[in-house]
N, CA and C atoms as an extended XYZ file, in Angstrom:
435
Properties=species:S:1:pos:R:3:atomname:S:1:resname:S:1:resid:I:1 pbc="F F F"
N         1.200       -1.075       -0.195 N   UNK     1
C         0.090        0.438       -0.626 CA  UNK     1
C         0.587        1.040       -0.265 C   UNK     1
N         1.741        1.391        0.423 N   UNK     2
C         2.369        2.753        0.937 CA  UNK     2
C         3.213        1.992        0.019 C   UNK     2
N         4.759        3.065       -0.467 N   UNK     3
C         5.818        2.794       -1.698 CA  UNK     3
C         6.903        2.610       -0.668 C   UNK     3
N         7.746        1.708       -1.747 N   UNK     4
C         9.764        1.721       -0.935 CA  UNK     4
C         9.664        2.853        0.325 C   UNK     4
N         9.543        3.529       -0.457 N   UNK     5
C        10.079        4.766        0.331 CA  UNK     5
C         9.663        5.091        1.190 C   UNK     5
N         7.943        5.003        1.345 N   UNK     6
C         7.230        5.748        3.408 CA  UNK     6
C         7.353        4.461        3.173 C   UNK     6
N         7.335        3.097        3.465 N   UNK     7
C         7.970        2.599        4.700 CA  UNK     7
C         9.246        2.515        4.724 C   UNK     7
N        10.338        2.742        4.595 N   UNK     8
C        11.763        3.083        4.701 CA  UNK     8
C        11.284        4.430        5.524 C   UNK     8
N        10.950        5.493        4.671 N   UNK     9
C        11.159        6.675        5.851 CA  UNK     9
C        10.167        6.480        7.698 C   UNK     9
N         8.873        5.544        7.110 N   UNK    10
C         8.177        5.637        8.576 CA  UNK    10
C         9.452        5.131        9.229 C   UNK    10
N         9.592        3.970        8.621 N   UNK    11
C        10.935        2.919        9.773 CA  UNK    11
C        11.642        3.925        9.444 C   UNK    11
N        12.454        4.690        9.560 N   UNK    12
C        13.620        5.428        9.472 CA  UNK    12
C        13.249        6.764       11.106 C   UNK    12
N        11.922        6.923       10.685 N   UNK    13
C        11.870        8.272       11.640 CA  UNK    13
C        11.252        7.330       12.881 C   UNK    13
N        10.238        6.862       12.153 N   UNK    14
C        10.634        6.083       14.544 CA  UNK    14
C        11.944        5.327       14.491 C   UNK    14
N        12.638        5.327       14.198 N   UNK    15
C        13.968        4.572       14.814 CA  UNK    15
C        14.480        6.241       15.526 C   UNK    15
N        14.785        7.090       14.163 N   UNK    16
C        15.085        8.267       14.787 CA  UNK    16
C        14.686        8.815       16.011 C   UNK    16
N        13.348        8.811       16.230 N   UNK    17
C        12.493       10.097       16.931 CA  UNK    17
C        12.999        8.979       18.673 C   UNK    17
N        12.728        7.725       18.304 N   UNK    18
C        13.271        6.790       20.091 CA  UNK    18
C        14.784        7.390       20.388 C   UNK    18
N        15.625        7.382       19.890 N   UNK    19
C        16.893        8.064       19.805 CA  UNK    19
C        16.995        8.552       19.812 C   UNK    19
N        15.860       10.078       19.634 N   UNK    20
C        16.559       11.407       19.674 CA  UNK    20
C        16.025       11.347       21.102 C   UNK    20
N        15.452       10.831       21.732 N   UNK    21
C        14.944       11.073       23.160 CA  UNK    21
C        15.649       10.830       24.681 C   UNK    21
N        17.017       10.013       23.538 N   UNK    22
C        17.877        9.806       24.279 CA  UNK    22
C        19.234       10.817       24.330 C   UNK    22
N        18.891       12.158       23.259 N   UNK    23
C        19.674       12.524       23.421 CA  UNK    23
C        20.035       12.317       22.121 C   UNK    23
N        20.547       11.497       21.065 N   UNK    24
C        21.389       10.992       19.924 CA  UNK    24
C        21.372       11.304       18.680 C   UNK    24
N        22.285       11.565       17.745 N   UNK    25
C        21.712       12.137       16.716 CA  UNK    25
C        22.641       10.951       15.703 C   UNK    25
N        21.962       10.765       14.867 N   UNK    26
C        22.387        8.912       13.887 CA  UNK    26
C        22.394        9.613       12.199 C   UNK    26
N        23.602        8.853       12.155 N   UNK    27
C        23.683        8.481       10.510 CA  UNK    27
C        23.450        8.019       10.043 C   UNK    27
N        22.862        7.272        8.219 N   UNK    28
C        22.344        6.963        7.776 CA  UNK    28
C        22.670        5.486        8.303 C   UNK    28
N        23.957        5.577        8.002 N   UNK    29
C        24.743        4.496        8.622 CA  UNK    29
C        23.988        2.981        9.279 C   UNK    29
N        24.441        3.677       10.805 N   UNK    30
C        23.266        3.519       12.011 CA  UNK    30
C        21.216        3.036       11.348 C   UNK    30
N        21.135        4.037       11.042 N   UNK    31
C        19.598        4.147       10.955 CA  UNK    31
C        19.950        3.124        9.734 C   UNK    31
N        19.661        2.650        8.620 N   UNK    32
C        20.169        1.900        8.415 CA  UNK    32
C        20.866        0.721        8.835 C   UNK    32
N        21.262        0.339        9.035 N   UNK    33
C        21.638       -1.096        9.722 CA  UNK    33
C        20.191       -1.777       10.327 C   UNK    33
N        19.698       -0.537       11.726 N   UNK    34
C        18.479       -0.849       12.773 CA  UNK    34
C        17.283       -0.714       11.215 C   UNK    34
N        17.333       -0.746       10.884 N   UNK    35
C        16.585       -1.011        9.622 CA  UNK    35
C        15.500       -1.497        8.843 C   UNK    35
N        17.200       -1.959        8.460 N   UNK    36
C        17.375       -3.151        7.350 CA  UNK    36
C        16.494       -2.382        5.880 C   UNK    36
N        17.684       -1.181        6.280 N   UNK    37
C        17.023        0.063        5.514 CA  UNK    37
C        18.411        0.165        3.863 C   UNK    37
N        18.525       -0.596        2.413 N   UNK    38
C        19.238        0.392        1.320 CA  UNK    38
C        19.935        1.405        1.973 C   UNK    38
N        21.088        2.343        1.902 N   UNK    39
C        21.821        2.995        2.725 CA  UNK    39
C        21.265        4.966        1.623 C   UNK    39
N        21.651        4.512        0.243 N   UNK    40
C        21.759        5.427       -0.941 CA  UNK    40
C        19.991        5.930       -0.526 C   UNK    40
N        19.044        5.256       -0.845 N   UNK    41
C        17.957        5.614       -0.629 CA  UNK    41
C        16.866        6.471        0.010 C   UNK    41
N        17.979        5.910        1.342 N   UNK    42
C        17.136        6.059        2.334 CA  UNK    42
C        17.891        7.215        3.122 C   UNK    42
N        19.330        7.522        2.263 N   UNK    43
C        19.523        8.949        2.808 CA  UNK    43
C        19.103        9.696        1.907 C   UNK    43
N        18.538       10.051        0.560 N   UNK    44
C        17.568       10.723       -0.240 CA  UNK    44
C        15.925       11.187        0.393 C   UNK    44
N        15.774        9.939        1.021 N   UNK    45
C        14.939       10.062        1.785 CA  UNK    45
C        14.184       11.428        2.817 C   UNK    45
N        15.138       11.327        3.589 N   UNK    46
C        15.860       11.876        5.219 CA  UNK    46
C        16.094       13.266        5.078 C   UNK    46
N        16.672       13.237        3.671 N   UNK    47
C        17.412       15.490        3.026 CA  UNK    47
C        15.655       14.928        2.598 C   UNK    47
N        15.570       14.794        1.874 N   UNK    48
C        13.743       15.268        1.835 CA  UNK    48
C        13.117       15.089        2.242 C   UNK    48
N        12.717       14.411        3.782 N   UNK    49
C        11.952       14.918        5.024 CA  UNK    49
C        12.164       16.029        5.702 C   UNK    49
N        14.227       16.134        6.204 N   UNK    50
C        15.071       17.495        6.630 CA  UNK    50
C        14.308       18.552        5.687 C   UNK    50
N        14.913       18.851        4.560 N   UNK    51
C        13.856       19.926        4.133 CA  UNK    51
C        12.771       20.125        3.850 C   UNK    51
N        11.777       19.032        4.412 N   UNK    52
C        10.176       19.495        4.658 CA  UNK    52
C         9.994       19.414        6.341 C   UNK    52
N        10.614       19.980        6.700 N   UNK    53
C        11.119       19.509        8.267 CA  UNK    53
C         9.878       18.739        9.132 C   UNK    53
N        10.317       17.117        9.356 N   UNK    54
C         9.804       16.217        9.505 CA  UNK    54
C        10.301       15.807       10.220 C   UNK    54
N        11.930       15.948        9.537 N   UNK    55
C        13.439       15.645       10.480 CA  UNK    55
C        13.714       16.763       10.383 C   UNK    55
N        15.486       16.763       11.286 N   UNK    56
C        16.070       17.420       11.451 CA  UNK    56
C        17.772       17.265       11.478 C   UNK    56
N        18.459       17.931       10.935 N   UNK    57
C        19.423       16.988       10.608 CA  UNK    57
C        20.744       18.255       10.963 C   UNK    57
N        22.152       18.141       11.812 N   UNK    58
C        22.988       19.041       11.575 CA  UNK    58
C        24.619       18.032       10.210 C   UNK    58
N        25.277       18.480       10.559 N   UNK    59
C        26.698       18.778        9.666 CA  UNK    59
C        27.384       18.013       10.670 C   UNK    59
N        28.266       17.323       10.170 N   UNK    60
C        29.693       17.562       10.820 CA  UNK    60
C        29.864       16.310       12.248 C   UNK    60
N        30.852       16.761       12.641 N   UNK    61
C        31.592       14.921       13.448 CA  UNK    61
C        30.142       14.871       14.112 C   UNK    61
N        29.453       15.474       15.415 N   UNK    62
C        28.699       15.603       16.082 CA  UNK    62
C        27.560       15.402       15.872 C   UNK    62
N        26.713       15.662       14.203 N   UNK    63
C        25.905       15.561       13.772 CA  UNK    63
C        25.151       14.421       13.317 C   UNK    63
N        24.044       15.071       12.315 N   UNK    64
C        23.052       13.108       12.064 CA  UNK    64
C        21.503       13.860       12.190 C   UNK    64
N        21.151       13.456       11.718 N   UNK    65
C        19.625       13.336       12.147 CA  UNK    65
C        18.779       13.173       13.567 C   UNK    65
N        17.758       13.871       14.118 N   UNK    66
C        17.466       13.767       15.235 CA  UNK    66
C        15.694       14.562       14.699 C   UNK    66
N        15.145       14.338       15.718 N   UNK    67
C        13.264       14.993       15.911 CA  UNK    67
C        13.580       15.881       17.008 C   UNK    67
N        13.881       17.077       17.059 N   UNK    68
C        13.276       18.268       17.555 CA  UNK    68
C        11.861       17.946       18.237 C   UNK    68
N        12.094       19.436       19.438 N   UNK    69
C        10.217       19.183       20.584 CA  UNK    69
C         9.141       19.965       19.205 C   UNK    69
N         9.863       20.153       18.516 N   UNK    70
C         8.189       21.256       17.248 CA  UNK    70
C         8.186       19.723       16.165 C   UNK    70
N         9.146       18.522       16.750 N   UNK    71
C         8.479       17.964       15.800 CA  UNK    71
C         8.518       16.304       15.803 C   UNK    71
N         7.712       16.825       17.650 N   UNK    72
C         7.769       15.187       18.370 CA  UNK    72
C         5.924       14.431       17.830 C   UNK    72
N         5.450       15.728       17.727 N   UNK    73
C         4.109       15.474       17.578 CA  UNK    73
C         3.630       15.272       16.625 C   UNK    73
N         3.918       15.068       15.294 N   UNK    74
C         3.358       14.923       13.879 CA  UNK    74
C         2.780       13.810       13.334 C   UNK    74
N         1.838       13.763       13.133 N   UNK    75
C         0.968       12.575       12.424 CA  UNK    75
C         1.883       11.379       11.975 C   UNK    75
N         1.490       10.444       11.764 N   UNK    76
C         1.726        9.923       10.757 CA  UNK    76
C         1.587       10.138        9.652 C   UNK    76
N         0.048       10.610        9.119 N   UNK    77
C        -0.305       10.996        7.960 CA  UNK    77
C         0.649       12.669        7.305 C   UNK    77
N         0.775       13.030        7.746 N   UNK    78
C         2.017       13.909        7.768 CA  UNK    78
C         3.308       13.440        7.139 C   UNK    78
N         4.235       12.477        7.652 N   UNK    79
C         4.452       11.874        7.024 CA  UNK    79
C         4.419       11.036        5.764 C   UNK    79
N         3.563       10.089        5.715 N   UNK    80
C         3.141        9.713        4.634 CA  UNK    80
C         2.882       10.380        3.344 C   UNK    80
N         3.010       11.150        3.957 N   UNK    81
C         2.429       13.071        2.345 CA  UNK    81
C         3.608       13.236        1.843 C   UNK    81
N         4.143       13.518        2.778 N   UNK    82
C         5.728       14.084        2.797 CA  UNK    82
C         6.395       13.493        1.562 C   UNK    82
N         5.990       11.615        1.880 N   UNK    83
C         6.779       11.253        1.043 CA  UNK    83
C         5.980       10.497       -0.481 C   UNK    83
N         5.081       10.167       -0.180 N   UNK    84
C         3.708        9.621       -1.218 CA  UNK    84
C         2.838       11.045       -1.417 C   UNK    84
N         3.021       11.788       -0.550 N   UNK    85
C         1.730       12.043       -1.565 CA  UNK    85
C         0.425       11.868       -0.875 C   UNK    85
N        -1.061       12.679       -1.915 N   UNK    86
C        -2.037       12.363       -0.785 CA  UNK    86
C        -2.757       11.211       -2.265 C   UNK    86
N        -1.788       11.046       -2.996 N   UNK    87
C        -2.569       10.027       -3.950 CA  UNK    87
C        -3.688        9.064       -3.837 C   UNK    87
N        -2.628        8.216       -2.706 N   UNK    88
C        -3.180        6.781       -1.638 CA  UNK    88
C        -5.174        7.235       -1.874 C   UNK    88
N        -4.706        8.241       -0.131 N   UNK    89
C        -6.347        9.145        0.106 CA  UNK    89
C        -7.577        9.308       -0.881 C   UNK    89
N        -7.441        9.664       -2.445 N   UNK    90
C        -8.307        9.867       -3.386 CA  UNK    90
C        -8.631        8.874       -4.207 C   UNK    90
N        -7.220        8.638       -4.805 N   UNK    91
C        -7.031        7.831       -6.341 CA  UNK    91
C        -7.997        6.499       -5.926 C   UNK    91
N        -8.383        5.747       -7.124 N   UNK    92
C        -9.636        4.904       -7.618 CA  UNK    92
C        -8.468        3.563       -7.586 C   UNK    92
N        -8.648        2.722       -6.307 N   UNK    93
C        -7.544        0.999       -6.356 CA  UNK    93
C        -7.406        0.591       -7.600 C   UNK    93
N        -8.008        0.145       -8.023 N   UNK    94
C        -7.123        0.291       -9.739 CA  UNK    94
C        -6.582        0.589      -10.404 C   UNK    94
N        -6.262        2.433      -10.080 N   UNK    95
C        -5.508        3.251      -11.209 CA  UNK    95
C        -6.589        4.306      -11.954 C   UNK    95
N        -7.955        3.697      -12.271 N   UNK    96
C        -8.644        4.656      -13.314 CA  UNK    96
C        -8.980        6.009      -12.973 C   UNK    96
N        -9.175        6.747      -14.160 N   UNK    97
C        -9.155        8.096      -14.257 CA  UNK    97
C       -10.027        8.688      -13.708 C   UNK    97
N       -11.545        7.967      -14.160 N   UNK    98
C       -12.408        8.221      -14.026 CA  UNK    98
C       -13.377        8.400      -12.946 C   UNK    98
N       -13.098        7.413      -11.957 N   UNK    99
C       -13.524        6.152      -10.768 CA  UNK    99
C       -14.022        7.426       -9.727 C   UNK    99
N       -15.464        6.990      -10.009 N   UNK   100
C       -16.421        8.399       -8.821 CA  UNK   100
C       -18.104        7.178       -8.253 C   UNK   100
N       -18.604        7.820       -7.202 N   UNK   101
C       -18.961        7.092       -7.068 CA  UNK   101
C       -20.450        7.180       -7.880 C   UNK   101
N       -20.290        7.608       -8.457 N   UNK   102
C       -21.515        8.588       -9.885 CA  UNK   102
C       -20.846        7.072      -11.103 C   UNK   102
N       -19.576        6.312      -10.922 N   UNK   103
C       -18.966        5.620      -11.802 CA  UNK   103
C       -17.970        4.905      -11.751 C   UNK   103
N       -18.369        3.852      -10.658 N   UNK   104
C       -17.510        3.389       -9.653 CA  UNK   104
C       -16.544        2.026      -10.503 C   UNK   104
N       -15.599        1.694      -10.332 N   UNK   105
C       -14.466        0.631      -10.531 CA  UNK   105
C       -15.265       -0.433       -9.686 C   UNK   105
N       -14.726       -1.730       -9.929 N   UNK   106
C       -15.830       -2.675       -9.564 CA  UNK   106
C       -15.144       -3.017       -7.860 C   UNK   106
N       -14.262       -2.337       -7.343 N   UNK   107
C       -13.919       -1.710       -6.217 CA  UNK   107
C       -14.250       -0.910       -5.693 C   UNK   107
N       -14.495       -0.232       -6.007 N   UNK   108
C       -14.523        0.901       -5.557 CA  UNK   108
C       -14.913        1.115       -3.976 C   UNK   108
N       -16.367        1.113       -3.454 N   UNK   109
C       -17.007        1.255       -2.356 CA  UNK   109
C       -16.408        0.573       -1.782 C   UNK   109
N       -15.698       -0.542       -1.678 N   UNK   110
C       -15.429       -1.024       -0.651 CA  UNK   110
C       -13.681       -0.332       -0.671 C   UNK   110
N       -12.988       -0.782       -1.557 N   UNK   111
C       -11.192        0.237       -1.735 CA  UNK   111
C       -12.019        1.955       -1.172 C   UNK   111
N       -13.189        2.467       -0.848 N   UNK   112
C       -13.353        3.715        0.021 CA  UNK   112
C       -13.450        3.587        1.228 C   UNK   112
N       -13.548        2.327        1.967 N   UNK   113
C       -14.214        2.319        3.086 CA  UNK   113
C       -12.216        1.987        3.862 C   UNK   113
N       -11.753        0.722        2.861 N   UNK   114
C       -10.472        1.278        3.439 CA  UNK   114
C        -9.741        2.079        3.760 C   UNK   114
N        -9.651        3.044        2.500 N   UNK   115
C        -9.200        4.219        2.612 CA  UNK   115
C        -9.851        5.100        3.638 C   UNK   115
N       -10.527        5.212        3.768 N   UNK   116
C       -11.400        5.492        5.008 CA  UNK   116
C       -10.620        5.722        6.153 C   UNK   116
N       -10.164        4.065        6.091 N   UNK   117
C        -9.591        3.703        7.605 CA  UNK   117
C        -8.258        3.897        7.406 C   UNK   117
N        -7.622        3.699        6.630 N   UNK   118
C        -5.617        3.760        6.642 CA  UNK   118
C        -6.761        5.758        6.887 C   UNK   118
N        -6.988        6.070        6.229 N   UNK   119
C        -6.797        7.927        6.632 CA  UNK   119
C        -6.585        8.602        8.032 C   UNK   119
N        -7.723        7.573        8.780 N   UNK   120
C        -8.801        7.927       10.313 CA  UNK   120
C        -7.231        7.121       11.606 C   UNK   120
N        -6.744        6.169       11.002 N   UNK   121
C        -5.625        5.202       11.390 CA  UNK   121
C        -4.491        7.068       11.048 C   UNK   121
N        -3.854        7.233       10.411 N   UNK   122
C        -2.384        8.285        9.435 CA  UNK   122
C        -2.820        9.520       10.358 C   UNK   122
N        -4.420        9.247       10.523 N   UNK   123
C        -4.903       11.559       11.190 CA  UNK   123
C        -4.114       11.237       12.571 C   UNK   123
N        -4.557        9.853       13.216 N   UNK   124
C        -4.464       10.111       14.362 CA  UNK   124
C        -3.521        9.086       15.671 C   UNK   124
N        -2.387        8.090       14.637 N   UNK   125
C        -0.802        8.356       15.258 CA  UNK   125
C         0.206        9.273       15.188 C   UNK   125
N        -0.070        9.298       16.396 N   UNK   126
C         1.964       10.547       15.786 CA  UNK   126
C         3.428        8.882       16.269 C   UNK   126
N         3.976       10.318       16.011 N   UNK   127
C         5.255        9.323       15.968 CA  UNK   127
C         6.405        8.688       17.380 C   UNK   127
N         5.277        9.625       18.223 N   UNK   128
C         6.094        9.680       19.365 CA  UNK   128
C         5.226        8.365       19.759 C   UNK   128
N         3.723        8.339       19.090 N   UNK   129
C         3.338        7.518       19.756 CA  UNK   129
C         4.152        5.808       19.245 C   UNK   129
N         3.963        5.790       18.531 N   UNK   130
C         5.148        4.782       17.431 CA  UNK   130
C         6.477        4.037       17.708 C   UNK   130
N         6.652        5.076       18.593 N   UNK   131
C         8.188        5.547       18.624 CA  UNK   131
C         8.366        5.387       20.392 C   UNK   131
N         7.092        5.333       21.304 N   UNK   132
C         7.108        4.470       22.307 CA  UNK   132
C         7.076        3.385       22.664 C   UNK   132
N         6.337        2.841       21.559 N   UNK   133
C         5.609        1.285       21.636 CA  UNK   133
C         6.853        0.609       21.161 C   UNK   133
N         7.163        0.623       20.228 N   UNK   134
C         8.791        0.364       19.363 CA  UNK   134
C         9.720        0.259       20.786 C   UNK   134
N        10.479        1.493       21.367 N   UNK   135
C        10.983        1.807       22.929 CA  UNK   135
C        10.933        1.260       24.171 C   UNK   135
N         9.887        0.935       23.831 N   UNK   136
C         8.703       -0.532       25.421 CA  UNK   136
C         8.817       -1.975       25.063 C   UNK   136
N         9.342       -1.475       23.777 N   UNK   137
C         9.742       -3.214       23.024 CA  UNK   137
C         7.857       -3.709       22.511 C   UNK   137
N         6.909       -3.298       23.114 N   UNK   138
C         5.887       -3.054       23.000 CA  UNK   138
C         5.774       -3.944       20.762 C   UNK   138
N         6.703       -3.831       20.304 N   UNK   139
C         6.521       -3.232       18.730 CA  UNK   139
C         7.868       -3.188       18.658 C   UNK   139
N         8.233       -4.385       17.078 N   UNK   140
C         9.789       -4.217       16.217 CA  UNK   140
C         9.563       -3.235       15.306 C   UNK   140
N        10.762       -2.921       15.385 N   UNK   141
C        11.229       -2.357       13.467 CA  UNK   141
C        12.176       -3.404       12.986 C   UNK   141
N        12.011       -4.779       13.427 N   UNK   142
C        13.560       -5.854       13.100 CA  UNK   142
C        12.548       -6.723       12.631 C   UNK   142
N        12.891       -7.220       10.557 N   UNK   143
C        11.826       -8.544       10.767 CA  UNK   143
C        12.268      -10.444       11.720 C   UNK   143
N        10.705      -10.496       11.630 N   UNK   144
C        11.599      -11.443       12.004 CA  UNK   144
C        11.817      -12.575       11.412 C   UNK   144
N        12.791      -13.468       11.673 N   UNK   145
C        12.725      -14.253       10.477 CA  UNK   145
C        13.745      -15.998       11.374 C   UNK   145
């Protein structure tokens, strides 16, 4: 449902948040190792998120990515839209240009319910909540193999 860029971005920002509350700034290598993501691709995503003020970054020997006080309560919706845009919340499930309630595709009504439920979830969950679940051990960012 999310693009790979969005998946990596969400995982990276959750991990950055969990480490920022400990006062840590993280380099891309450390982030990618922890969330099992490709470095170059994830670096581009994080740079874009820094430009959009979803995360902060500083250069230099003590630099890295971090979350500051103003970014702590960003909703997951803001992050998803920053990476993937909002087409997921308005587009047709089959990619048709003319899909609507008056001219529905075969999955229009069911997909609309799913899309609205996803939007509700993303608008209510903050990155802080997700990071706290990971920090407390209630959730993970690691693949279980």
